[in-house]
C-alpha positions as CSV (number, residue, x, y, z in Angstrom):
1,M,0.0,0.0,0.0
2,S,1.4,3.4,-1.0
3,A,2.1,5.9,1.8
4,N,0.0,8.9,2.5
5,Y,1.3,12.4,2.8
6,L,-0.4,15.7,3.5
7,I,1.2,19.1,2.5
8,V,-0.6,22.1,4.1
9,G,0.3,25.1,2.0
10,G,1.0,22.7,-1.0
11,G,-0.3,25.0,-3.7
12,S,2.8,27.1,-4.3
13,G,6.4,27.6,-3.4
14,I,8.2,25.1,-1.3
15,G,5.0,23.1,-0.5
16,K,4.2,22.7,-4.1
17,V,7.7,21.3,-4.9
18,I,7.5,18.9,-1.9
19,A,4.1,17.6,-3.0
20,E,5.3,17.0,-6.6
21,K,8.5,15.3,-5.4
22,L,6.5,12.9,-3.3
23,Q,3.9,12.3,-6.0
24,A,6.8,11.5,-8.4
25,E,7.9,8.8,-6.0
26,G,4.5,7.1,-6.2
27,K,3.2,8.4,-2.9
28,N,-0.4,9.4,-2.3
29,V,-0.3,13.1,-1.8
30,W,-2.9,15.6,-0.5
31,A,-2.2,19.3,-1.0
32,F,-4.3,21.8,1.1
33,S,-4.1,25.5,0.3
34,R,-6.1,28.6,-0.2
35,N,-7.4,28.8,-3.8
36,I,-5.9,25.4,-4.5
37,E,-8.0,24.8,-7.6
38,S,-6.0,27.5,-9.4
39,A,-2.7,25.9,-8.4
40,N,-0.7,24.3,-11.3
41,L,0.0,21.0,-9.5
42,A,1.1,17.8,-11.1
43,S,-1.8,15.4,-11.9
44,G,-2.5,12.8,-9.3
45,I,-2.2,15.1,-6.3
46,Q,-5.4,15.4,-4.4
47,K,-6.2,19.1,-4.0
48,K,-8.4,20.6,-1.2
49,N,-9.2,24.2,-0.5
50,F,-8.2,25.1,3.1
51,D,-7.4,28.5,4.7
52,V,-5.8,27.8,8.0
53,L,-6.8,31.3,9.3
54,N,-10.5,31.1,8.4
55,D,-11.6,27.5,8.0
56,E,-12.7,26.0,11.3
57,E,-11.8,22.4,10.3
58,L,-9.5,20.6,7.9
59,P,-11.0,18.9,4.9
60,E,-11.3,15.1,5.2
61,I,-7.9,13.5,5.5
62,P,-6.8,9.8,5.2
63,D,-7.3,7.5,8.1
64,T,-3.5,7.1,8.3
65,L,-0.7,9.5,7.5
66,D,2.9,8.7,6.9
67,G,3.9,12.3,6.7
68,L,2.7,15.9,7.3
69,V,4.3,19.1,6.2
70,Y,3.1,22.5,7.4
71,C,4.2,25.3,5.1
72,P,2.1,28.4,5.7
73,G,4.2,31.3,6.8
74,S,4.7,35.1,6.7
75,I,7.4,37.7,6.0
76,D,6.6,41.1,7.5
77,L,9.9,42.8,8.1
78,K,9.7,46.2,9.9
79,P,11.5,48.0,12.8
80,F,10.2,46.9,16.1
81,E,8.7,50.3,17.0
82,R,6.5,50.2,13.8
83,I,5.0,46.7,14.3
84,K,1.6,46.9,15.9
85,L,0.5,44.2,18.4
86,D,-2.1,42.9,15.9
87,A,0.7,42.2,13.5
88,F,2.5,40.1,16.1
89,R,-0.7,38.2,16.7
90,A,-1.2,37.7,13.0
91,D,2.3,36.1,12.6
92,L,1.6,33.8,15.6
93,E,-1.8,32.8,14.1
94,I,-0.4,31.6,10.7
95,N,3.0,30.3,11.8
96,Y,2.4,28.8,15.2
97,L,-1.3,28.5,16.1
98,G,-2.1,27.4,12.5
99,A,0.4,24.6,12.9
100,I,-1.1,23.5,16.2
101,K,-4.6,23.4,14.6
102,V,-3.4,21.2,11.8
103,L,-1.3,19.0,14.1
104,K,-4.2,18.4,16.5
105,A,-6.4,17.3,13.5
106,C,-3.7,15.1,12.0
107,M,-2.0,13.5,15.0
108,P,-4.5,10.5,15.3
109,A,-3.7,9.6,11.7
110,L,0.0,10.0,12.1
111,K,0.0,7.9,15.3
112,K,-1.8,5.0,13.5
113,T,1.1,4.6,11.1
114,G,3.5,4.0,13.9
115,N,6.5,5.4,12.0
116,S,5.4,8.8,10.6
117,S,7.2,12.1,10.1
118,V,6.2,15.7,10.6
119,V,8.1,18.6,9.0
120,L,7.6,22.2,10.3
121,F,9.2,25.4,9.1
122,S,11.2,28.0,11.0
123,T,13.6,30.7,9.8
124,V,17.3,31.4,10.0
125,A,16.3,34.6,12.0
126,V,15.4,32.6,15.1
127,Q,18.9,31.4,15.9
128,T,20.8,34.2,14.1
129,G,19.6,37.6,15.2
130,L,18.6,39.7,12.2
131,A,17.3,43.3,12.4
132,F,13.6,43.9,11.5
133,H,12.7,40.2,12.1
134,T,11.2,40.5,15.6
135,S,7.7,39.4,14.7
136,V,8.4,36.5,12.4
137,A,11.4,35.3,14.5
138,G,9.2,35.3,17.6
139,A,6.5,33.3,15.9
140,K,9.0,30.8,14.3
141,G,10.8,30.5,17.6
142,A,7.6,29.2,19.0
143,V,7.4,26.7,16.2
144,E,10.9,25.4,17.0
145,G,9.9,24.9,20.7
146,L,6.7,23.2,19.5
147,G,8.6,20.9,17.2
148,R,11.1,19.8,19.9
149,S,8.4,19.2,22.5
150,L,6.2,17.2,20.1
151,A,9.2,15.1,19.1
152,A,9.7,14.2,22.8
153,E,6.1,13.6,23.4
154,Y,5.3,11.4,20.4
155,A,8.5,9.4,20.1
156,P,8.9,6.7,18.9
157,K,5.7,6.7,16.8
158,V,6.0,10.1,15.2
159,R,9.2,12.0,14.3
160,V,9.1,15.8,14.3
161,N,11.8,18.0,12.7
162,V,12.0,21.6,11.7
163,I,13.7,23.2,8.7
164,A,15.0,26.8,9.2
165,P,15.7,28.3,5.7
166,S,17.1,31.7,4.8
167,L,15.5,33.8,2.1
168,T,14.1,31.5,-0.6
169,D,12.7,32.4,-4.1
170,T,9.0,31.8,-3.5
171,P,5.8,33.9,-3.9
172,L,6.0,34.8,-0.2
173,A,9.4,36.5,-0.7
174,E,8.4,38.2,-4.0
175,S,8.6,41.8,-2.6
176,L,12.2,41.1,-1.3
177,L,13.3,39.9,-4.7
178,S,11.4,42.2,-7.0
179,S,14.4,43.7,-8.8
180,D,17.8,42.6,-9.9
181,R,19.3,45.0,-7.4
182,K,17.4,43.4,-4.5
183,R,18.1,39.9,-5.7
184,E,21.8,40.6,-6.0
185,A,22.0,42.3,-2.5
186,N,20.2,39.4,-0.9
187,A,22.3,36.8,-2.6
188,D,25.5,38.6,-1.4
189,R,24.4,38.3,2.2
190,H,24.9,34.6,2.0
191,P,28.3,32.9,2.0
192,L,27.2,30.8,-1.0
193,K,26.3,34.0,-2.8
194,K,22.9,33.0,-4.0
195,V,19.3,33.0,-2.9
196,G,17.7,29.7,-2.0
197,Q,15.4,27.9,-4.4
198,P,12.3,25.9,-3.4
199,E,14.1,22.7,-4.5
200,D,16.9,23.3,-2.0
201,I,14.4,23.2,0.9
202,A,12.2,20.5,-0.6
203,E,15.2,18.1,-0.8
204,M,15.7,18.4,3.0
205,A,12.0,17.9,3.6
206,Q,11.9,14.9,1.3
207,Y,14.8,13.4,3.3
208,L,13.1,14.0,6.7
209,L,9.8,12.5,5.4
210,S,11.6,9.3,4.2
211,Q,13.0,6.4,6.1
212,K,16.5,7.6,5.4
213,S,16.0,9.8,8.4
214,A,14.4,7.1,10.6
215,W,16.9,7.9,13.4
216,V,16.4,11.7,13.3
217,T,13.9,13.6,15.4
218,G,13.6,16.8,17.4
219,Q,16.2,18.6,15.2
220,I,16.3,22.1,13.6
221,F,17.9,21.9,10.2
222,K,19.5,25.1,8.9
223,V,19.2,25.2,5.1
224,D,20.4,28.8,4.7
225,G,23.3,29.1,2.3
226,G,25.7,29.2,5.2
227,M,24.3,32.4,6.8
228,S,23.9,31.0,10.3
229,A,27.3,29.3,10.5
230,I,30.0,31.1,8.6
231,R,31.0,34.6,7.5
């Protein structure tokens, strides 16, 4: 029987690439996202409309899940003094509380498999202090704590790991990469002198979802062009 994977936020960017990589391996893949019907996903992926901020419940999911990826996120970079409290709440809603909502709905199906994997997303800005990132770094820091705690609570049946990318060329980052000058400046901030691509992050997610990482849980993986480690 083919394994079942759910990608929340699977309609574009990193989530879309992860969904298509899994489907190409012959996995059963469900992709949930806002306006999913307009997403140009590979055939065979089961698409369901789901807005984590507004929909009370998830669409129907399989009885068993071998893997879950939660991709929704935000990038709202401003000086601390200019960020209103509602903006901090909004970042928590989509990055942290949204993940909790999905995890609560999916954990029974993940536990049934007995050897499943969850992948969450953080940011390089949590463990590497970056100016103007207070809101998103705070929300993603909560995600890292959530991931480690869940990994402890649900071992050995469910593995939970977190990927912490740097800037990646996705629709979410469009405003930061909207000109050649911006793209060049952002690439130059990284030791590898380039901006991340969705495929770079999807490769790590694919590894964490597979049995190649069967002895890996509770980890934060920095896929960030070297930004967090070297200068």
